[in-house]
C-alpha positions in Angstrom: -19.9 69.6 -94.5 -19.2 69.8 -90.9 -21.7 67.3 -90.1 -20.1 64.9 -92.7 -16.7 65.4 -91.2 -18.1 64.6 -87.8 -19.7 61.4 -88.9 -16.4 60.3 -90.6 -14.6 61.0 -87.3 -16.9 59.3 -85.4 -17.0 56.2 -87.5 -13.0 56.1 -87.3 -13.0 56.4 -83.5 -15.7 53.5 -83.5 -13.7 51.3 -85.7 -10.4 52.1 -83.8 -12.0 50.8 -80.8 -13.4 47.8 -82.3 -9.7 47.0 -83.8 -7.8 47.8 -80.5 -5.8 44.9 -79.7 -5.9 44.4 -75.8 -2.4 44.0 -74.4 -2.3 41.5 -71.7 0.9 40.9 -69.5 1.6 37.4 -67.9 3.8 36.4 -65.3 6.3 33.5 -65.1 8.8 32.1 -62.7 11.6 29.7 -63.0 14.8 28.4 -61.0 17.9 30.4 -62.1 21.6 29.7 -61.1 21.4 31.6 -57.9 17.7 31.7 -57.1 14.3 32.4 -58.8 14.1 34.2 -62.2 10.8 35.9 -63.1 9.6 37.5 -66.0 6.7 39.4 -67.2 5.6 38.5 -71.0 3.6 41.1 -72.9 1.1 39.5 -75.6 -0.6 41.2 -78.2 -3.1 39.4 -80.1 -1.7 36.3 -79.5 2.0 37.2 -80.2 5.0 37.8 -77.9 5.8 41.6 -78.1 7.9 42.2 -74.8 9.7 40.5 -72.3 11.2 41.7 -69.3 13.2 39.4 -66.9 14.5 39.7 -63.5 16.8 37.6 -61.0 18.4 39.3 -58.0 20.5 36.6 -57.1 22.1 35.8 -60.6 25.8 36.4 -61.2 26.6 39.9 -61.8 28.5 40.2 -65.6 27.6 36.8 -66.2 23.8 35.9 -65.6 22.6 39.5 -65.6 23.9 39.7 -69.2 21.2 36.9 -70.1 18.6 39.0 -68.1 19.5 42.0 -70.3 19.8 40.4 -73.5 17.8 37.3 -73.8 14.5 38.8 -73.5 14.8 40.8 -76.6 15.8 37.8 -78.5 12.5 35.9 -77.3 10.4 38.9 -78.2 11.9 39.6 -81.6 11.3 35.3 -82.2 8.0 35.5 -80.7 8.9 32.5 -79.0 11.3 30.7 -76.7 13.2 28.7 -79.6 16.2 31.2 -79.5 19.9 30.8 -78.6 21.4 31.2 -75.2 23.6 33.8 -73.8 27.2 32.2 -73.9 28.7 31.6 -70.4 25.1 32.2 -68.7 23.4 28.9 -70.0 21.7 28.1 -66.6 20.3 31.9 -66.3 19.2 31.7 -70.1 17.4 28.4 -69.7 15.6 29.8 -66.8 14.4 32.8 -68.6 13.2 30.5 -71.4 11.2 28.2 -68.7 9.9 31.4 -66.9 8.5 32.7 -70.3 6.9 29.2 -71.0 5.4 29.1 -67.7 3.9 32.6 -68.1 2.4 31.4 -71.4 1.2 28.2 -70.3 1.8 27.3 -66.6 -0.1 23.8 -66.9 2.1 22.7 -69.5 5.4 24.3 -67.9 4.4 24.2 -64.2 7.0 25.9 -61.7 7.5 23.4 -58.7 9.1 24.5 -55.5 11.3 21.4 -54.4 10.7 20.8 -50.7 14.0 20.2 -49.1 14.0 17.0 -46.9 14.0 17.6 -43.2 17.3 16.5 -42.0 17.8 14.9 -38.6 19.3 17.6 -36.1 22.7 16.6 -35.6 23.1 16.0 -31.7 26.1 15.9 -29.6 27.5 15.7 -25.9 31.2 16.0 -24.9 33.1 17.1 -21.9 35.6 18.6 -24.0 35.3 19.7 -27.6 37.6 21.0 -30.4 36.9 22.8 -33.8 38.8 22.2 -36.9 38.8 23.5 -40.6 40.3 21.8 -43.4 40.7 22.5 -46.9 42.2 19.7 -50.0 43.0 20.8 -53.5 43.4 18.3 -56.2 43.7 18.6 -60.0 42.0 16.8 -62.7 42.7 15.2 -65.9 39.3 14.9 -67.9 36.9 13.7 -68.3 38.2 13.0 -71.7 38.4 16.0 -74.3 35.8 17.9 -76.3 34.7 17.4 -79.9 38.0 19.1 -81.4 40.2 17.1 -79.2 41.2 19.6 -76.6 41.3 18.2 -72.9 39.3 19.0 -70.3 40.8 19.9 -66.7 39.6 20.9 -63.2 40.7 21.6 -60.0 38.8 20.7 -57.0 39.1 22.1 -53.4 37.2 20.1 -50.6 36.3 22.2 -47.3 35.7 20.3 -44.2 34.4 22.1 -40.8 34.5 19.5 -38.0 33.7 19.5 -34.3 35.8 16.7 -32.5 35.6 15.4 -29.0 38.8 15.2 -26.8 39.4 11.5 -28.3 39.4 12.8 -31.8 35.8 11.3 -32.6 33.8 13.6 -35.1 30.8 15.0 -32.9 29.5 16.6 -36.6 30.6 18.1 -39.5 29.9 19.9 -42.5 31.7 19.4 -45.9 31.2 21.3 -49.2 33.5 21.3 -52.4 34.4 23.5 -55.4 35.1 22.1 -58.6 35.9 24.4 -61.3 36.5 23.1 -65.0 37.8 24.4 -68.2 35.1 26.0 -70.4 34.9 23.1 -72.7 33.5 21.2 -70.1 29.8 20.4 -71.0 28.2 20.5 -67.3 25.3 23.1 -67.2 26.0 24.1 -63.8 30.0 23.3 -63.8 31.6 26.5 -62.7 34.6 27.5 -65.1 37.8 29.2 -65.2 39.2 29.8 -68.6 42.7 31.1 -67.7 44.3 34.5 -66.7 43.9 37.3 -69.2 46.6 37.3 -71.5 46.6 33.3 -72.0 45.7 31.2 -74.7 41.7 31.3 -75.2 40.3 28.2 -74.1 37.6 26.1 -76.3 34.0 27.0 -74.8 31.0 24.7 -75.2 28.5 27.7 -74.5 25.4 25.7 -74.7 26.6 22.4 -73.0 25.7 20.2 -76.0 29.3 18.5 -76.0 30.0 20.6 -79.0 32.5 23.4 -79.1 30.7 27.0 -80.0 34.1 29.2 -79.9 36.8 30.5 -77.7 36.9 32.2 -74.3 39.2 35.2 -74.8 39.5 36.3 -71.2 39.6 40.0 -70.3 40.5 41.5 -66.9 36.5 42.2 -66.5 35.5 38.6 -67.5 38.2 37.2 -65.1 36.7 38.8 -62.2 33.1 37.7 -63.2 34.3 34.1 -63.6 35.7 33.9 -60.5 33.1 35.4 -58.6 30.2 33.3 -60.0 32.0 30.0 -58.9 29.7 28.2 -56.6 30.2 25.4 -54.3 28.5 21.8 -55.3 25.9 22.6 -52.2 24.9 25.9 -53.7 24.8 24.1 -57.3 21.9 22.5 -55.3 19.5 20.3 -58.0 21.5 21.2 -60.5 24.4 18.6 -59.8 22.2 15.7 -60.1 23.8 12.2 -59.5 22.4 8.6 -59.6 21.0 9.1 -56.1 19.6 12.6 -55.5 21.7 15.8 -55.4 25.4 16.3 -54.1 24.4 17.9 -51.2 22.0 15.1 -50.3 24.6 12.6 -50.7 26.9 14.5 -48.4 24.6 14.8 -45.9 24.3 11.0 -45.6 28.3 10.6 -45.4 28.4 13.4 -42.8 26.0 11.3 -40.5 28.3 8.3 -41.5 31.3 10.2 -40.2 29.6 11.1 -36.6 31.2 8.9 -34.0 34.1 8.0 -35.6 37.7 9.2 -35.6 39.2 10.3 -39.0 41.2 7.1 -38.6 38.2 5.1 -38.6 36.8 6.9 -41.3 39.7 5.9 -43.5 39.2 2.4 -42.1 35.7 2.5 -43.0 36.5 3.5 -46.7 39.0 0.9 -47.2 36.5 -1.8 -46.1 33.2 -1.1 -47.6 34.3 1.1 -50.6 35.3 -0.3 -54.0 39.0 -0.5 -54.4 38.5 0.7 -58.1 36.5 4.0 -57.7 36.2 4.4 -53.9 32.2 4.3 -54.3 30.4 2.5 -51.5 30.1 -1.1 -52.1 26.3 -2.5 -53.6 24.8 -5.7 -54.0 24.6 -7.2 -57.7 27.8 -5.1 -59.0 29.1 -6.5 -62.4 32.5 -5.8 -61.5 34.0 -9.1 -60.3 36.6 -7.3 -57.8 33.8 -4.9 -56.2 31.3 -8.1 -56.3 34.1 -10.4 -54.5 34.8 -7.5 -51.7 31.1 -7.0 -51.1 30.1 -11.0 -50.8 33.0 -11.5 -48.1 31.0 -8.8 -45.9 28.8 -10.1 -43.1 24.9 -9.7 -43.3 25.1 -7.0 -40.9 27.9 -5.1 -42.8 25.9 -5.5 -45.9 22.7 -4.0 -44.3 24.5 -0.8 -42.9 25.9 -0.2 -46.7 22.2 -0.8 -48.1 21.3 2.3 -45.9 24.1 4.1 -46.7 23.8 3.5 -50.6 20.2 4.5 -50.5 21.5 8.0 -49.6 25.2 8.1 -51.2 26.8 6.5 -53.9 29.7 8.9 -54.6 33.2 8.5 -53.9 34.7 9.6 -50.8 38.2 10.0 -52.8 38.6 10.2 -56.4 39.4 12.5 -59.2 36.6 14.6 -58.3 38.2 15.5 -54.9 39.5 13.9 -51.7 36.8 14.4 -49.1 39.0 12.2 -46.5 42.2 14.6 -46.7 39.9 17.5 -45.9 38.8 15.8 -42.5 42.5 14.8 -41.8 43.3 18.4 -42.5 40.6 19.6 -40.2 41.7 17.3 -37.5 45.5 18.5 -37.9 44.2 22.0 -37.5 41.8 21.7 -34.6 41.8 24.0 -31.7 39.8 23.9 -28.2 36.4 25.0 -28.3 35.7 27.1 -25.6 32.2 27.4 -25.6 29.3 25.7 -23.5 26.8 24.9 -26.3 25.7 25.6 -29.9 22.6 25.6 -31.9 23.5 25.8 -35.3 26.4 25.7 -37.3 27.5 26.9 -41.1 29.9 26.5 -43.8 30.6 29.5 -46.2 33.0 29.8 -49.2 33.5 33.3 -50.9 35.3 33.9 -54.2 37.0 36.8 -55.6 39.5 37.3 -58.3 42.3 40.1 -58.0 44.0 42.3 -60.4 47.7 43.1 -59.5 49.7 44.0 -57.4 51.1 45.4 -60.5 53.1 43.7 -63.0 56.5 41.9 -63.2 59.7 43.2 -64.5 58.6 42.3 -68.1 55.3 44.4 -67.6 53.0 41.1 -67.6 50.4 41.5 -65.2 50.1 39.6 -61.8 46.7 37.9 -61.1 45.3 36.0 -58.5 41.8 34.4 -57.2 41.0 34.3 -53.6 38.8 31.7 -51.8 37.7 32.3 -48.3 36.4 29.6 -45.8 34.4 30.3 -42.9 32.8 27.5 -40.3 30.7 29.1 -37.7 29.1 27.5 -34.8 26.2 29.7 -33.6 24.1 30.5 -30.3 20.2 30.1 -30.0 20.1 33.7 -30.8 21.8 33.8 -33.9 25.1 35.3 -32.5 28.3 33.6 -33.1 29.3 31.4 -30.6 32.8 30.5 -32.3 34.3 30.6 -35.9 37.1 29.5 -37.8 37.8 31.3 -41.0 41.1 30.3 -43.6 41.8 31.4 -47.2 43.5 30.2 -50.6 45.3 33.0 -52.5 46.4 31.6 -55.8 48.6 33.7 -58.0 50.3 33.6 -61.2 53.7 32.5 -60.7 55.3 36.1 -61.5 54.3 37.4 -58.5 57.2 37.2 -56.1 55.9 36.3 -52.7 58.1 33.0 -51.5 55.0 31.1 -49.7 52.4 32.1 -52.7 50.7 29.4 -54.1 50.9 29.5 -57.9 48.6 28.8 -61.0 50.2 28.8 -64.4 47.1 28.0 -66.3 45.8 24.7 -67.7 48.2 22.6 -70.1 48.2 23.9 -73.5 47.4 27.9 -72.8 51.1 28.8 -73.3 52.1 29.0 -69.8 53.0 32.2 -67.7 55.9 34.2 -66.6 57.7 32.5 -63.5 59.9 34.2 -60.9 61.4 31.1 -59.3 63.8 32.7 -56.5 61.2 35.4 -55.6 63.4 38.5 -56.6 60.7 40.5 -58.6 62.7 39.4 -61.9 61.3 37.0 -64.3 63.3 33.9 -64.9 61.6 31.6 -67.2 58.2 30.9 -68.6 56.3 28.2 -66.9 54.0 26.0 -69.5 52.6 23.3 -67.4 52.2 19.6 -68.5 49.8 17.2 -67.1 51.9 16.4 -64.3 53.1 19.9 -63.6 49.3 21.0 -63.4 48.3 18.2 -60.9 51.8 18.8 -58.8 51.0 22.6 -59.0 47.2 22.3 -57.7 48.0 19.7 -54.9 50.9 22.1 -53.5 48.1 25.1 -52.8 48.4 26.0 -49.3 45.8 28.1 -47.3 47.0 31.1 -45.5 47.0 29.2 -42.2 49.1 26.5 -43.5 51.5 29.1 -45.1 52.2 30.0 -41.2 54.9 31.8 -40.2 55.8 32.1 -44.3 52.9 34.6 -44.5 54.4 37.8 -42.4 52.2 40.8 -42.1 52.5 44.1 -40.5 51.4 42.6 -37.3 52.6 39.0 -36.8 51.2 36.5 -39.3 47.8 36.0 -41.1 46.9 33.1 -38.9 47.5 35.4 -35.8 45.4 38.2 -37.3 42.7 36.2 -38.3 42.4 34.5 -34.6 42.0 38.2 -33.3 39.3 39.0 -35.7 37.5 35.7 -34.6 37.7 36.8 -31.1 35.8 40.2 -32.5 33.1 37.9 -34.0 32.3 36.0 -31.1 28.8 37.3 -29.6 27.8 39.0 -32.8 25.7 38.4 -35.4 26.8 38.5 -39.0 24.7 41.9 -39.6 26.4 43.3 -36.4 29.7 42.3 -37.7 28.9 44.1 -41.1 28.1 46.9 -38.8 31.4 46.8 -36.9 33.2 46.9 -40.3 31.1 49.9 -41.3 31.6 51.8 -38.5 35.3 50.9 -37.5 37.2 50.2 -40.4 38.6 52.4 -43.2 36.2 53.4 -46.1 39.4 53.2 -48.5 40.9 49.5 -47.7 38.7 48.1 -45.2 41.4 48.1 -42.3 40.6 48.7 -38.8 41.0 52.3 -37.9 44.4 53.3 -35.8 45.3 56.6 -34.2 47.9 58.7 -36.2 46.6 57.9 -39.7 48.2 60.2 -42.3 45.0 59.7 -44.6 42.5 62.7 -43.8 39.6 60.3 -44.5 40.7 57.6 -42.4 41.6 60.4 -39.3 38.5 62.1 -39.6 36.2 59.1 -39.1 38.6 57.7 -36.3 38.3 61.3 -34.4 34.5 61.4 -34.7 34.9 57.7 -32.5 34.0 57.8 -28.8 37.1 57.2 -26.3 35.5 53.7 -25.8 35.5 52.8 -29.5 39.1 54.1 -29.7 40.2 51.9 -26.8 38.6 48.7 -28.4 40.2 49.6 -31.7 43.3 49.8 -30.0 42.8 46.2 -28.3 41.9 45.3 -31.7 44.8 46.5 -34.0 47.4 45.4 -31.5 46.8 42.2 -32.9 44.9 42.7 -36.2 45.5 45.3 -38.9 44.5 43.6 -42.1 41.1 44.0 -44.0 38.0 42.3 -43.5 37.2 43.2 -47.2 39.5 44.1 -49.8 41.2 42.7 -52.9 42.8 39.8 -51.2 39.3 38.3 -50.3 35.8 39.1 -48.7 36.0 37.5 -45.3 32.7 39.1 -44.6 30.9 37.5 -47.5 32.1 33.8 -46.2 30.5 34.4 -42.7 27.5 35.9 -44.5 27.3 32.5 -46.8 28.0 30.4 -43.5 25.0 32.3 -42.1 22.9 31.5 -45.3 23.8 27.8 -44.8 23.6 27.1 -41.4 21.4 24.3 -39.8 20.2 23.5 -36.3 22.2 21.3 -34.4 22.4 20.1 -30.5 26.0 20.7 -29.2 26.4 20.5 -25.5 30.0 20.8 -24.1 31.3 20.3 -20.5 28.4 18.8 -19.0 
């Protein structure tokens, strides 16, 4: 009996080994919203049984939701023919592409696009100035969704420019953030669905020009949505145009700007661009007006335009944004550049939503979004030679600050409580029509533009930021982060001061050396605000500027 049982057990073991299905793990990769998305796909007997996705640079709360939820859908279906995660289409499609790449890398290859090597901007000037300009514009359309609900967007163009003493542009870096209602069907378009409590907006989750539902905004989704905004340069190859990508076209225009004053750029635009849509003229236009304007040019001018339109065909001023206005503001805001040289420059934009402060007298919460802009020049060793930082803070109209830019939501969202005389009491509900929406966005002013209207505990915001820019000089971005960690409050990010009533801040300050305390006393005599709090993350904008920096050769005074 025992012998028979042993034989049976041995047979079962043999059959079990023979019947065992070997699991295979396949690795795949694709480009996501913020960087590479990788997957590990487990395949058993030719079937997908498990998927694990990873994307360190995908947007928290949005892209990360797709990373957490979509792999299970794919594993359950056994293929990538599954619905994407609403509001995270780019990351969802990247996960699906990475799975396909893992299963069949020949049919679904991952191609790393080589970035074109740009000619290094080079300039020499006896004196130089640096300016940062931000131009905001609202846009109606394009059109409406399949349910007849209009599409709206607002556009912020930021230009960091180095000028010579005569106002000629030595070099520049321009970027733009375009934010649309969630019923716009562009796959990489940043969205704003309104403030929490407003009427929900139609949402085209899979960008097929058909509304899938409505976006009900919560405080968490509001914060995540604002944080996810990407500039057109950050959108990279996701923003394909008739000629290359937006960033490539903007690089071409920056070369056009070099050597010209802002007035000469405006003259160039008036002479060589369409009077209909602002795009550079080209041969063979089917539009009579454009064709006539082009034909009137000299052969030399036509050759120049052919060179420009080989790399740039978009408009410098249309409903998408006024690039020329940003250059004009940069010139108006220019300040002397007291350095001898720079080896690189970078432009960074950091976005953050804010809940509060508090609520109005009818208990309707106050919300705002904050955009920080940093234009930075670097030394050869990577330290900051000079920087200009500005910020746009836009609040719901029930915020009682007299110079605060307001946004009441998009037309049709039911409006928002409005404190018209800034006395902390609601006077009405502000419900924008199309004209009110356009006027409201156009009126937005940065904190530097608000000037003396933005009074702080120590001077004005612009004066405090100037002092911090002095602190940044000579430091790398990492050293600035270390300075912040060592010398600022762990509660609110403000520079430490003697005599704090907060035990935590007082203990951190008392542990510093006398030399550090003397340095901080000098800083806080001119700057007491935070470099990273609910009002905006200045450190993040500096980090993005460093990540975006390009090599230049700028020599001043020789």
